N, C-alpha and C positions, 0 to 999 in steps of 0.2 A: 676184704681181700680174698681174692680167688687164688689159692696157693698152688694150683696146677700150672699158672702162668709164670714166666720169668724165672728167677732163680729159686723160687719157693716150690720145691718138689713135692712137699707133702704137708699136711696140717701138723704132723708131728714136729717136723723141723721147724715150722713157725712158731709152734707152742714152746719148743726148746729154746728157741732164741728169746722168747719174751721171760720165761721162767728164770733164765739167767740173770735178768736185771731185777728180779724180785727177792726180797729179804724176808720180812715177816708179815707182809700185807695179806689179809684174807683173800683167797682166790675161790670163787663159786663157779664151778664147772658144770656145764649142762650135761644132760644124759646122753648115753650111747657111747660111740668111739672116742669122742674128746675126753670124757671121764677117764676111760681105760688108758688112753695115750698119756695124759697127764700123770695118772698114778705110775706108770712104767717109767715115765721120764724123770720124775723127781717128786715122789710122794712126801708131803710136809703136814705137819699138825695144823697148819693154817689152811689146807685145802678142805673144801666141802665138795663132795661129788654128788650131783643130783642123779639119782637112781630111779628110773621108771616113770617119771613125770615130765612130760615135754613141754617146754615154753616157760618154766617156772624159775630157771636160774636167775635171771635179772631181777625179778621181784624179790628174791631172797636176798640177793646182793643189795638191792635197794633198802631193804630192811636193816641189814647190817650197816651200811653207809649211814642211814639216819641215826642208828642206835651209838654208833661210834664216829662222830663227826670229826675227830682228830685223826682217823686212820685211814689211809687209802685203801679203797676196797675194788677189786678187779673181778670181773666176770667174763669167762670164756664161753662163748655162745656160738651157735650154727645158724645158718640161714633158714633151715627148716624149724628149729626151735623159736626163732624170732617170729616167723610167719605164724606159729602157733600162739603166740602171746603178744599181739600187737599193742594191746591195751597197756601193757607195762611201759611201752616207749613213750606213750603220751603222758603216764604218771611220772616217769623219770624227767620228761621234758618240762612238766609243770613245777616239779618240786627242785629241779636244777641242784642236786647235791654236788658240791665241789669235789668230793672225795671219791666219786664213782667213775670208773673206767669200764667201758663196755667194748669188748673185743669180739667181733663177729667173724667166724671162719666161713667165707661163702664160697662153697664148691657146687651150688646149683643142684645138689641131690640130697635125697634123704639116705645117706650113707649106712645108717645102722640096719635099715629094714630092707635094703637090697639095691640102692642107687637109683630109686624112682625120682624122676626130675621134680625139683621145686619150681616155683615161679619167680625166683629172685634174678633171673635173666631179663625179665620184663618189669619187674618190680624193684627198682634200684633201692637197696635197704638205706644206703646212706642219705639218700634225699628224703626217705621217709623219717628217718632219724631227725634230720634238719627240720623237717616240717613239723614234727612232734615238740621241738624245743631244745633239742641237744645243742649245746654251745659249741663244741669243737668235734668236727666230723671229718675224718679223712678215709679215702680208700687206697690202699697200697697194693702192689703186686711184687714188688722186689723185697728181699730180705732186709737189705740196708735201709730201706725206705720204712719197713715195719718197725725196725729197732729205732731209727731216728724219732719217728712220730710217737712211738710209745714212751721212749725217755722223755720227749717234749711234753707229753700229757702228764707224766709223773712229776716233772720239774715245776709245773705251774703251782703246785702246792710246796715245792721245795723238798720233796721228800726223797729225790734221788741223791746219793752222795758220790762222790767221785772215787773211783778205784785207787788202789795203790799205784804209786808210780814206778815205771821201769826205766831203765836207761835203753829206750827204744828210739828209732829213728823216726822223726816227724815226717810223714810223707807230704803233709799239707803245704809247706813251704815250696817243695819242688813242683806241686801240682799247680800252685798259684803262679809260680814263676813260667812254667811251661805255657800256661793260659795267656799270661801277660804278654809274653815274647810274641805270641801269634795274634794279639790284638782281639781275642775272642771273648764274648761275654759268658757269664755262668750258664745263661739259658742256652746258648748255643752248643756248649760242651755237653751238657746234661742231656739235651735232645739227642745228640749224636750218638751217646754211650746208653741211652735208655735208663737214665736214673733222675731223681727229682732235683730241682734246683736247690732245695733246702738241704738235702743230703750232701750235694756236691759242695755247697758253701761250708757246711760243717766239716766236711773232710779237709777242705783246703785251710781251715783254722785250726786243725788238728783236734777237733773236738769228738771226732769219731774215727773209726778205722774201717777199711773196705775189705770185702772178701777177695780171695785171690782171683776169682773170676771177674769180678769189677775192676781190679787193678790191672789185670791183663787187657780188658777193654780200653781202660784209659791209656795204657801203654802203646797199645795198638793204634789208638787215635792220634797219640802224639808221635808215633813213629819212633818208638823207644822201646826199652826193655824194663820190666820190673826191676831188674838189678839196679838200674839208674835211680830207682826211688831210695835206695840205700844212701848212706854217707858217701860221696864220691871220693873221700881222701884215700889215697894208695897206701899200701903197706909195703915197706922195704923189707920185711922179714918173713921167711916161708913158715915161721911158727905163729899160730894164733891161739892164745889161751882163751879159755871159756870167758873171762872178764873182758876181754877185748874184741869179742865177736860182734858184728854188726846185726842189729835186730830189727825186724819189721814185724808190726802187728797187722795180720792180714785178715781183718775181720774178727767178729766175736769168737773167741776160743782157739784162734790159730796164730801161732808164733813162729816166725821163719828166723833161724840164726844162720847168717852167712860164715862158712867155715874157711873160705879162702877167697881171694880177690886180687885184681891186677891183671897182668898179662896172663891169663889163664885160658885154657881151651875147655875146661870144665867149670860148672857152677855148683859147688857142693853146698847143701843146706842141711841143717837139723831142723825138721819140722816137729813142733809140739802142738798136738790138736786135742783139745778138750772134748769130753764126751758129748756127742751128738753135734760136734762143729764139723765143718768142712769146707770146701772150696767154693760152695755156691753153685752157680750155673756152670755148665760144661764150658771148655776153652780149649783152644788149640793153638800152636805155634811151630816154628821151624825148630828142627833138632831131634835128639834122642834122649830118653830118660831110663834112669835106673834107680830103683829104691830098695831099701832093705829095712825091714820092721824090727827096730830094736826092742820095742816095748809095745803091748796092747794089741789092738785090732785095727784093721783098715779095709773099708770097702771101696773098690775103685771100678768105675765104669769105663770102658774104652770102646767106642764104637757101639754103644748100647749092649755090650757083653759085660756082665758084673762079675767081678772076682773078689773073693773074700779072702784076705791075708791075715795071718797072725803072727806072733813074734817068731823071729827066725826065718820068716819067707822073704824072698826077693822077687823082683818083678821089673820086666823090661818092656818098653813100647816105643814106638815112634811119636814124636810130640805133635806131628801134624794131625794125629787123629784126634777127635774130639774126646775129651776125657774130664772126669769129675770124680770127686773122692770125698769121704766122710768117715768119721770115727763112730761106729755103731755101738760101742761098749760103754761102760760105766766108769772107766779110768782113762787117765791120759795116754795117747799114743805117741810114741816117739819114732820117727822115720828118718834115716839117713836118705836123702834125696839129692840125686846128682843129674844136672842138665848138661848136654854138651851139643853145639857150642853155647856160650852163654846168651841165649836168645829168649830166656824165660822172661 
């Protein structure tokens, strides 16, 4: 995965998305920035931080996987580290441990020592891994694809448990209906919005949720609004109690609660944003937006200018400017977010 492409703005964001999916699995993390970032995101007793020795993380993880065959073992690695220890790939490929997952964050540089270029741009590491005997290899660039493929690899041994069920709106049925009405294939839609066919299929079956950025791309492709992905039923009362809010899960860690609907000129939401979660890639649409931070922290980038908001801060901007946001803190952020007109 090259995290500078697509919605994946940094290795830390990619790592945070994966750590949200793990519980008590041992995670071996290569030396340098990856270890520091993982420690900052979510330090756990099951983490082993490789300090000072380059290229050894997968060898250590392989040893743990062989010693604990009933335990899923994950290694977070970098392209520079992999290139330093190519022999380990062959050993993993030969032994084929079923409980071993090797994640490589490929940014084509030795980041810790000053961003000197590696040769991963001409030596495709996924092809090297396949040649070495790795059974399942995927290269991804989008956050949703990363989460989808990682979940799929975890599920191969049945070690991923479904999360708690919420009374949330299932976007899948609406997306499937929109595609069917237009006589389009999964491949056609996936290519048009730059996501994988597997992820779109999983999204349509309500097995996964999409980021706000991806939902916006799908809404634009179908010439509709994200608002239409909520339950279309109208409310005859101006009062909406918390129990009756329409809820949309907009990607890992982002929950949108619609506070009013019907014949409105405003689209008010309560956004609940988990630590390190955010919009994914930047997006734009017609209208204007106002937000008020009820709790926590929020970083929002508008036309490449970054603003850091905290509890009590408010912010206004025109929706036609490309914007992107995330929660940089360690606690949930809650934002009152209003769009007008309802074109989100």
